[in-house]
N, C-alpha and C positions, 0 to 999 in steps of 0.2 A: 483602145490604148494597148498596144502591143509593144513590149520591150524585150529585145533579145540582146544577149551578151555573148562574148566568145566562150564564156564558161557554161552557157546554157546548152544542155544536151537534148532538149525537146525538139522534135522534128516538126511539130505542128502547134498552132496556137488556137485558142478558143475563138469561135465566131463572135460577132458583135452580140447576137441574141444570147449566146451562152455567157458572155461577159456581163450582160445585163441581169441574167438570172443569178450569177454569182454575186453581183453587187446587191441585188435585192435580198438574197439569202443572208449575206453578211450584215446588211443593215438591220434586218429583222432579228438576227441573232444578237447583235449588239444591244438593240432595244430590249430584247428578252433578258439578257444578262443584267441589265440595269447599270446606271451610272457608277455605282460603287464596285461592280464586278467586271466592267467592260475591259479594263486593262488586263486583268487576270485571264479573261476569256481570250483576248487577242494574243497573249503570250502562249496560252495552251494551243490555240489554233496555229500559230506560227511554228511551234515545236512539232506538232503533228504533220504539218506540211513540209517542214524541213526533213523530217524522217521519211516522208513519202518521196521527196526529191532524191534522197540518198546522196546528197552532195553538199558539203559545207561551203564549197566555193560558189556554187550556184545560189545557195541561200544568201550568202554575203553579198553577191551581186544584186540580188533582188532587194535586199535591205537598202543598199546604196541607191538603187533606182527609186525606191519608195520615198526616200528622204529628199529627193530632188523636188524643188519648187513647193515646199510646204508653206 
């Protein structure tokens, strides 16, 4: 599942095995946070990743991509 936008500045994408690792890490962390704290955890993670991206435009594009086909 690779999504690129015109606002994306990354020159490379994760490999399928790396995406699987990320997915497993995220699923485990959501379980660890628990149902009552999962939303807070996801917001904190999103803010940390937005800061790492250093681009509000890229982050907004990622949010719109994630909202697709929910």
